[in-house]
N, C-alpha and C positions, 0 to 999 in steps of 0.2 A: 702219246708215244708214236714215233714214226713207224710206218710199216717196215718190216725187215727187208722187203724188196727195194725200197727207196734207199735204205742205208747201204745195202750191198751195191746198188747202182752208183752211189756216191763213191764208194771205195774203188769200184772198177774204173770209173772215170778219173779218179785221182791217180791210180796206178798207170793209166795210159799216158799221163803227163802231157796231154795235148791242150786241155782247157784250163782256164784259170778258175780259182775258187768262186769268183763272182759269176762266171758263166755257168758253172755246174749248179750253183744255187738257183739261178734264174731258170735253167732248163727243168730242174726237178721240183721247183717250188718250195725249197727249204731255205733257211737263213744262211748267210755267209758264215756266221758263227758256228753253225752245226757242221758245215763243210770243213771249216778250220779245225774243229774239235776232232772230227774223224781223221783228218790228215795228220794231226799231231799225236793222236793216240789217246787224247783225254776222254774220248767217247768210244766205247767198244762197238763191235759189230753185233748189235742186238736190236730187236724191235718186235713189234706185235705181228703175229701171223694169224690170218683168218682161220677159224676152226673148220675142219672137215673139207677144205678145198685148197688148191694150190695158191700160193701167194700171187696176187695181181696188183696192178696199180690203180685199183678201183676209183678212188677219188682224185688221183694224181694224173689221170690220163690227159686232162686239159690243163693248161697253165692257169694260174690265178689271174683274175681280171679286176679292173677297178669297179667298185660298186658305185652306181650312179647316185645313191642316196648319201653315203658317208665318205666316199672317196678312198676307202681302204682297198688294198689288194687282197682279195678273198676268193675262195672257191664259191661260186654262186650256187644257191641263193645266199645272200649275206645274212648270217645269223644275228648280227648286231642290229641291223635294220629291221629284221623280223621281230626281234624282242622289243625294240622301240615302238613299232607299230602296234604290237599287242598291248603294251602299257598304255598307249594313247587310246586304244579302243576301250580298255578297262576304265580309264578316267572318264571317257564320254558316257559309258553306261552307268557309272556311279553318280554322275551329275543329273541323270534323268530322274525326276521325282516319281515315287511309286504311286499307283492309283489308290485313292482313298475309298474305303468302303462306305456305302450309304446305308444307314440303319433304318 
């Protein structure tokens, strides 16, 4: 779920009628579909609010960037590449033969 701050920022930028949906999506790191849904009213102005603190743009302060591993636009570090590396390490550990006991 998107943070409430991001949803409100999309609504504010739409109300200003200066930027296109595509530019708003790029600036805030959301999809054009989300911006379009907010603009048309298909998506309400709701979102997650961090508990016991004022809403912030915590993970959306920096724009998404291309992951050098998979090429996707993500907020770094890339979770997909981290998961793939973890699976690779597990496979390597499973292929190591266990030491045999000498009786």
